C-alpha positions as a Markdown table, in Angstrom:
| # | Residue | x | y | z |
|---|---|---|---|---|
| 1 | Met | -57.3 | -62.2 | 7.0 |
| 2 | Asn | -55.3 | -64.6 | 9.1 |
| 3 | Asn | -52.7 | -62.3 | 10.7 |
| 4 | Asn | -50.3 | -65.3 | 11.1 |
| 5 | Asn | -50.2 | -65.7 | 7.3 |
| 6 | His | -50.1 | -62.0 | 6.4 |
| 7 | Pro | -48.2 | -61.8 | 3.1 |
| 8 | Met | -45.3 | -59.5 | 3.1 |
| 9 | Thr | -44.3 | -57.5 | 0.0 |
| 10 | Glu | -41.4 | -55.0 | -0.6 |
| 11 | Glu | -43.9 | -52.2 | -0.7 |
| 12 | Asn | -45.9 | -53.0 | 2.4 |
| 13 | Ile | -42.9 | -53.6 | 4.6 |
| 14 | Lys | -41.3 | -50.4 | 3.4 |
| 15 | Glu | -44.4 | -48.4 | 4.1 |
| 16 | Trp | -44.9 | -50.0 | 7.5 |
| 17 | Leu | -41.3 | -49.2 | 8.5 |
| 18 | Glu | -41.6 | -45.6 | 7.4 |
| 19 | Glu | -44.8 | -45.3 | 9.5 |
| 20 | Gln | -42.7 | -46.6 | 12.5 |
| 21 | Gly | -40.2 | -43.7 | 11.9 |
| 22 | Ala | -37.4 | -45.4 | 10.0 |
| 23 | Arg | -35.5 | -44.2 | 7.0 |
| 24 | Val | -35.9 | -47.0 | 4.4 |
| 25 | Met | -34.2 | -48.2 | 1.3 |
| 26 | Asn | -35.4 | -51.2 | -0.7 |
| 27 | Arg | -34.6 | -53.2 | -3.8 |
| 28 | Ser | -36.1 | -56.1 | -5.7 |
| 29 | Gly | -33.9 | -59.0 | -6.6 |
| 30 | Arg | -36.1 | -60.8 | -9.0 |
| 31 | Ser | -37.3 | -59.7 | -12.4 |
| 32 | Glu | -40.6 | -60.7 | -13.8 |
| 33 | His | -38.9 | -63.2 | -16.1 |
| 34 | Tyr | -39.3 | -66.9 | -15.2 |
| 35 | Gly | -35.7 | -67.8 | -15.8 |
| 36 | Ala | -34.2 | -64.9 | -13.7 |
| 37 | Pro | -32.0 | -65.7 | -10.8 |
| 38 | Arg | -34.0 | -66.3 | -7.6 |
| 39 | Asp | -31.5 | -65.4 | -4.9 |
| 40 | Phe | -34.0 | -63.2 | -3.1 |
| 41 | Ser | -37.3 | -61.5 | -4.0 |
| 42 | Phe | -36.7 | -58.3 | -2.1 |
| 43 | Glu | -34.6 | -56.6 | 0.5 |
| 44 | Val | -35.6 | -53.7 | 2.7 |
| 45 | Lys | -33.1 | -51.9 | 5.0 |
| 46 | Ala | -34.3 | -49.5 | 7.7 |
| 47 | Ile | -32.5 | -47.3 | 10.1 |
| 48 | Phe | -34.1 | -45.8 | 13.2 |
| 49 | Asp | -33.2 | -42.5 | 14.9 |
| 50 | Ser | -31.3 | -44.5 | 17.5 |
| 51 | Gly | -28.9 | -45.6 | 14.8 |
| 52 | Leu | -30.0 | -49.3 | 15.0 |
| 53 | Gly | -31.2 | -50.8 | 11.8 |
| 54 | Leu | -32.8 | -53.9 | 10.3 |
| 55 | Gln | -32.1 | -55.7 | 7.0 |
| 56 | Ile | -35.2 | -57.6 | 6.0 |
| 57 | Thr | -34.7 | -60.1 | 3.2 |
| 58 | Ala | -37.3 | -62.3 | 1.5 |
| 59 | Arg | -35.6 | -65.2 | -0.1 |
| 60 | Gln | -38.3 | -66.8 | -2.2 |
| 61 | Phe | -41.8 | -66.1 | -3.3 |
| 62 | Asn | -44.6 | -68.5 | -2.2 |
| 63 | Tyr | -47.0 | -69.0 | -5.1 |
| 64 | Arg | -50.7 | -69.1 | -4.2 |
| 65 | Asp | -51.6 | -69.6 | -7.9 |
| 66 | Pro | -50.7 | -73.1 | -9.1 |
| 67 | Trp | -49.5 | -71.7 | -12.4 |
| 68 | Glu | -47.2 | -69.1 | -10.8 |
| 69 | Thr | -48.8 | -66.3 | -12.8 |
| 70 | Thr | -50.3 | -64.2 | -9.9 |
| 71 | Asp | -50.4 | -64.0 | -6.2 |
| 72 | Arg | -46.7 | -64.0 | -5.6 |
| 73 | Val | -46.2 | -63.4 | -1.9 |
| 74 | Asn | -43.7 | -63.8 | 1.0 |
| 75 | Asp | -45.1 | -65.4 | 4.1 |
| 76 | Leu | -41.6 | -65.6 | 5.8 |
| 77 | Val | -38.6 | -63.3 | 5.8 |
| 78 | Asp | -35.1 | -63.2 | 7.3 |
| 79 | Val | -34.2 | -60.3 | 9.5 |
| 80 | Ala | -30.7 | -59.1 | 10.5 |
| 81 | Leu | -30.0 | -56.5 | 13.1 |
| 82 | Leu | -27.5 | -53.7 | 12.2 |
| 83 | Arg | -25.6 | -51.6 | 14.7 |
| 84 | Gln | -23.0 | -49.1 | 13.6 |
| 85 | Gly | -23.1 | -50.6 | 10.1 |
| 86 | Gln | -22.3 | -54.1 | 11.4 |
| 87 | Tyr | -24.4 | -57.2 | 12.0 |
| 88 | Ser | -25.1 | -57.4 | 15.8 |
| 89 | Glu | -27.0 | -59.2 | 18.5 |
| 90 | Leu | -29.5 | -57.5 | 20.8 |
| 91 | Pro | -28.6 | -57.0 | 24.5 |
| 92 | Lys | -29.8 | -59.7 | 26.9 |
| 93 | Gly | -33.4 | -59.6 | 27.8 |
| 94 | Tyr | -34.9 | -59.7 | 24.4 |
| 95 | Pro | -36.4 | -62.8 | 22.7 |
| 96 | Phe | -34.7 | -62.0 | 19.4 |
| 97 | Phe | -31.1 | -61.9 | 18.2 |
| 98 | Gln | -29.7 | -63.8 | 21.2 |
| 99 | Gly | -26.5 | -65.6 | 20.1 |
| 100 | Thr | -27.2 | -64.7 | 16.5 |
| 101 | Asp | -27.4 | -61.6 | 14.3 |
| 102 | Thr | -30.1 | -63.0 | 12.1 |
| 103 | Glu | -33.6 | -64.3 | 12.7 |
| 104 | Glu | -34.7 | -66.6 | 9.9 |
| 105 | Gly | -38.2 | -67.7 | 8.9 |
| 106 | Val | -40.0 | -64.7 | 10.5 |
| 107 | Asp | -43.7 | -64.3 | 9.9 |
| 108 | Phe | -45.5 | -60.9 | 10.0 |
| 109 | Pro | -46.5 | -60.9 | 13.7 |
| 110 | Val | -43.0 | -61.7 | 14.8 |
| 111 | Leu | -41.6 | -59.1 | 12.4 |
| 112 | Lys | -43.8 | -56.5 | 14.0 |
| 113 | Glu | -42.5 | -57.5 | 17.5 |
| 114 | Ile | -38.9 | -57.3 | 16.3 |
| 115 | Ile | -39.4 | -53.8 | 14.8 |
| 116 | Asp | -41.1 | -52.6 | 18.0 |
| 117 | Ala | -38.2 | -53.9 | 20.1 |
| 118 | Val | -35.5 | -52.3 | 17.9 |
| 119 | Lys | -37.2 | -48.9 | 17.4 |
| 120 | Thr | -37.7 | -48.4 | 21.1 |
| 121 | Leu | -34.3 | -49.8 | 22.3 |
| 122 | Asn | -31.9 | -47.2 | 23.8 |
| 123 | Pro | -28.5 | -47.8 | 22.2 |
| 124 | Lys | -26.9 | -47.0 | 25.6 |
| 125 | Leu | -28.0 | -50.5 | 26.7 |
| 126 | Phe | -25.4 | -52.0 | 24.4 |
| 127 | Thr | -22.7 | -49.9 | 26.2 |
| 128 | Leu | -24.0 | -50.9 | 29.6 |
| 129 | Gln | -24.0 | -54.6 | 28.8 |
| 130 | Glu | -20.6 | -54.4 | 27.2 |
| 131 | Leu | -19.2 | -52.8 | 30.4 |
| 132 | Thr | -20.8 | -55.5 | 32.6 |
| 133 | Gly | -19.6 | -58.3 | 30.3 |
| 134 | Asp | -23.1 | -59.4 | 29.4 |
| 135 | Leu | -22.7 | -58.6 | 25.7 |
């Protein structure tokens, strides 16, 4: 399987985040009916022991079957960083969430990098960068 095109589903993202030590909530936003609203296909929220969290939203399914009957997948998701219940940027020095609280169009390898960065981040770094004026 091409790791750059790894399909993401509500279930496999939830399971992977739980394996990384996060508490996870998820919901699906699309019913099986063709005429249902298509605002998003799923949302997964995770919070790590540090208190930092991620909100992962898949906006639309990509259909690999031309008749849209099977193989509904998400190749890209949007990821927002949550700190103290609010959207947040990461401290300087990270390749993500710099000048923005949302990374859009994230594929599976980048999602894994984001999760690794957030789960290992010491929240005291936010305080330090706020004191020095870097955040």
